[in-house]
DRENDO-1510 file (C-alpha; in Angstrom, 1 decimal, always signed):
<recs>
REC; n; res; u; v; w
REC; 1; MET; +6.2; -4.3; +26.9 .
REC; 2; LYS; +3.9; -4.3; +29.9 .
REC; 3; THR; +5.3; -5.9; +32.9 .
REC; 4; LEU; +3.1; -7.8; +35.6 .
REC; 5; ASN; +3.3; -4.7; +37.7 .
REC; 6; ASP; +1.3; -2.6; +35.1 .
REC; 7; TYR; -1.2; -5.0; +34.4 .
REC; 8; LEU; -2.2; -5.3; +38.2 .
REC; 9; ALA; -2.4; -1.2; +38.0 .
REC; 10; MET; -5.3; -1.4; +35.2 .
REC; 11; PRO; -8.5; -0.9; +36.3 .
REC; 12; TYR; -10.4; -4.0; +35.5 .
REC; 13; THR; -14.1; -4.7; +35.5 .
REC; 14; ILE; -14.7; -6.7; +38.1 .
REC; 15; GLU; -18.4; -8.7; +38.2 .
REC; 16; VAL; -19.7; -9.3; +42.3 .
REC; 17; ILE; -22.7; -12.1; +41.6 .
REC; 18; PRO; -24.4; -13.3; +44.8 .
REC; 19; ASP; -24.9; -16.9; +45.3 .
REC; 20; ASP; -27.0; -18.1; +47.8 .
REC; 21; GLU; -24.6; -17.5; +51.2 .
REC; 22; ALA; -21.2; -16.4; +48.7 .
REC; 23; TRP; -20.1; -14.4; +46.1 .
REC; 24; PHE; -19.2; -15.0; +43.2 .
REC; 25; VAL; -16.3; -12.9; +41.9 .
REC; 26; GLN; -14.9; -12.3; +38.4 .
REC; 27; ILE; -12.9; -9.7; +36.2 .
REC; 28; LYS; -14.8; -9.2; +33.2 .
REC; 29; GLU; -11.5; -8.6; +30.6 .
REC; 30; LEU; -9.8; -11.5; +31.5 .
REC; 31; PRO; -11.9; -14.8; +30.6 .
REC; 32; GLY; -11.2; -17.5; +33.6 .
REC; 33; CYS; -9.8; -15.3; +36.1 .
REC; 34; MET; -12.3; -15.9; +38.6 .
REC; 35; THR; -13.1; -16.8; +42.7 .
REC; 36; GLU; -15.6; -17.1; +45.3 .
REC; 37; VAL; -16.0; -16.3; +48.8 .
REC; 38; ASP; -18.1; -16.3; +51.6 .
REC; 39; GLU; -17.7; -12.6; +53.0 .
REC; 40; TRP; -18.4; -9.7; +51.3 .
REC; 41; GLU; -14.9; -8.5; +52.4 .
REC; 42; GLU; -13.0; -11.0; +51.3 .
REC; 43; ILE; -14.0; -9.9; +47.8 .
REC; 44; LEU; -11.5; -7.3; +47.0 .
REC; 45; PRO; -8.2; -9.5; +48.2 .
REC; 46; ALA; -9.3; -12.5; +46.6 .
REC; 47; ILE; -10.0; -11.2; +43.5 .
REC; 48; GLN; -6.7; -9.1; +43.6 .
REC; 49; ASP; -5.1; -12.5; +43.9 .
REC; 50; ALA; -6.8; -14.6; +41.6 .
REC; 51; LYS; -5.9; -11.1; +38.5 .
REC; 52; ARG; -2.4; -11.6; +40.1 .
REC; 53; LEU; -2.0; -16.0; +39.4 .
REC; 54; TRP; -4.1; -15.6; +35.9 .
REC; 55; ILE; -1.6; -12.4; +34.5 .
REC; 56; GLU; +1.6; -14.1; +35.9 .
REC; 57; LEU; +0.4; -16.7; +34.1 .
REC; 58; ALA; -0.4; -15.8; +30.9 .
REC; 59; LEU; +3.0; -13.7; +30.7 .
REC; 60; GLU; +5.0; -16.7; +31.5 .
REC; 61; ARG; +3.2; -18.8; +28.6 .
REC; 62; GLY; +3.5; -15.9; +26.3 .
REC; 63; ARG; -0.5; -14.9; +26.0 .
REC; 64; THR; -2.1; -12.1; +25.2 .
REC; 65; ILE; -3.0; -10.3; +28.2 .
REC; 66; PRO; -6.4; -8.3; +27.3 .
REC; 67; GLU; -6.0; -4.2; +29.0 .
REC; 68; ALA; -9.0; -3.2; +31.0 .
REC; 69; VAL; -12.1; -1.4; +29.5 .
REC; 70; GLY; -11.4; +2.0; +28.4 .
REC; 71; VAL; -7.6; +1.7; +28.5 .
REC; 72; PRO; -5.9; +3.5; +25.4 .
REC; 73; ARG; -4.4; +0.9; +23.3 .
</recs>
């Protein structure tokens, strides 16, 4: 069974979409794992926080957590 740290270490696909005066950021493999930031420099810390929260909640609720694309299962 994988731990939170195992999932956090996986190379998930981060999608960055410009949105007028902000940046919309999501992790492709984790449905609903997204955030929006005002500055480019905020993208990585913000999506890492969102990813951690998404995975923690999924683990607490016993939900299946998709692995990163290209990672052997």
